[in-house]
C-alpha positions in Angstrom: 115.2 53.2 82.4 115.4 56.2 85.4 112.9 56.1 87.9 111.6 59.1 89.4 110.2 59.0 93.0 108.9 61.7 95.0 111.2 64.2 96.4 112.4 63.8 99.6 111.4 67.6 100.5 107.7 67.1 98.6 106.1 66.8 102.0 107.9 70.0 103.0 107.0 71.5 100.0 103.1 71.0 100.3 103.1 72.4 104.2 105.5 75.5 102.7 102.6 76.3 100.2 99.7 75.6 102.6 101.8 77.8 105.1 102.2 80.8 102.8 98.5 80.7 101.0 97.3 81.7 104.7 98.6 85.2 104.3 97.0 85.2 100.7 93.5 83.9 101.8 93.6 86.9 104.7 94.8 89.3 101.9 96.7 92.4 102.1 95.2 95.3 103.7 95.8 99.1 104.2 94.5 102.3 105.5 93.0 105.1 102.9 91.6 108.0 103.7 87.5 108.1 104.3 86.1 109.9 101.2 82.7 109.5 102.0 80.0 109.8 104.7 78.7 106.5 103.0 80.9 104.0 104.9 79.5 100.1 105.4 78.6 99.9 109.1 81.5 97.9 111.1 84.0 99.1 108.6 87.4 98.9 110.4 88.8 102.9 110.6 91.8 104.6 112.2 91.3 108.3 113.4 94.6 110.0 113.8 94.3 113.6 115.3 96.9 116.5 115.0 97.5 116.8 118.8 97.0 114.1 121.3 93.8 114.9 123.1 91.6 113.3 125.6 89.0 110.7 124.3 86.3 109.6 126.6 84.9 105.8 126.4 81.5 104.9 127.3 82.2 101.0 127.9 78.7 98.9 127.7 77.3 99.0 130.9 79.9 100.5 132.7 81.0 104.0 134.1 82.3 106.0 131.2 86.3 106.5 131.4 88.3 109.2 129.6 91.9 108.3 128.1 94.2 111.0 128.0 96.9 112.4 125.6 95.3 110.2 122.8 96.9 110.5 119.3 95.4 107.7 117.4 92.5 105.4 118.0 91.4 102.2 116.0 88.0 100.3 115.9 84.7 99.7 113.9 82.3 102.2 112.7 79.1 102.3 114.4 77.3 105.6 113.2 78.0 108.4 111.4 76.4 111.9 111.9 77.1 115.3 110.3 80.7 116.1 112.1 80.8 113.2 114.6 82.0 109.4 114.1 81.0 107.2 116.7 83.5 104.1 116.9 83.7 101.1 119.0 87.5 101.4 120.0 89.7 98.4 119.9 93.1 100.1 120.3 94.1 103.4 121.8 97.8 104.7 121.2 99.6 107.7 122.6 102.1 110.2 120.3 105.1 107.7 121.2 103.0 104.4 119.6 102.5 103.2 123.3 99.1 101.1 123.5 96.9 102.6 125.6 93.9 100.4 127.6 90.6 101.2 125.9 87.2 99.4 125.7 84.2 101.5 124.8 82.8 103.5 122.2 83.8 106.9 121.6 82.1 109.7 119.9 84.3 111.7 117.8 84.2 115.3 116.6 85.8 115.6 113.5 87.5 118.9 112.6 90.4 119.5 110.0 93.3 118.5 111.4 91.5 114.9 112.3 92.3 112.3 109.7 89.9 109.4 109.7 90.8 106.2 107.3 89.3 103.2 106.2 91.0 99.7 106.0 90.7 98.4 102.6 91.6 95.7 100.3 95.0 96.5 98.8 94.6 94.6 95.3 98.5 95.6 94.3 99.7 94.3 97.5 97.8 91.2 97.6 98.9 90.1 94.0 102.5 91.2 94.8 102.6 89.1 97.9 100.9 86.0 95.6 103.4 86.5 92.7 106.3 86.2 95.4 104.7 83.5 97.1 104.3 81.5 93.8 107.9 82.6 92.8 109.4 81.4 95.8 107.5 77.8 95.5 108.5 77.5 92.1 112.1 78.1 93.0 112.3 75.6 95.8 109.9 73.2 93.6 112.6 73.1 90.8 115.8 72.8 93.1 114.1 69.6 94.4 113.4 68.2 91.3 116.9 69.0 89.8 118.6 67.5 93.3 116.0 64.3 93.0 117.1 64.4 88.9 120.9 64.4 90.1 120.7 61.6 92.8 118.7 59.5 90.8 121.4 59.7 88.0 124.2 58.7 90.4 
């Protein structure tokens, strides 16, 4: 009678499985155009300007500063009023994609050339990533199982 033992890579496979599931637990996100003024407080936003502009930041308890040549801002929504969005700026970038030092709140007056996008869960990307992880892990498990059976048969 042939006795199957735990494949030598089983422990490695369990670790790989746990490591692969972390991105799925975090899910996949994408930015979508903001379509409503009824946005959840603290929503993650990305604001892109058609032309680089100066942005005034008001840090808490500190002197206001102005960032020059800002092309894109990323941060969390604080308030929306008429044509103005107030965000806590996490990151700012110039037109070449260089990160600018930024910390504080900015009030952005929106116009037709300013694109505001909200970070949302992308179910399709999450599903595709999950299917890819399952396929990869299944393939590895089958290869390890075949290797164990062949080794036990010899």
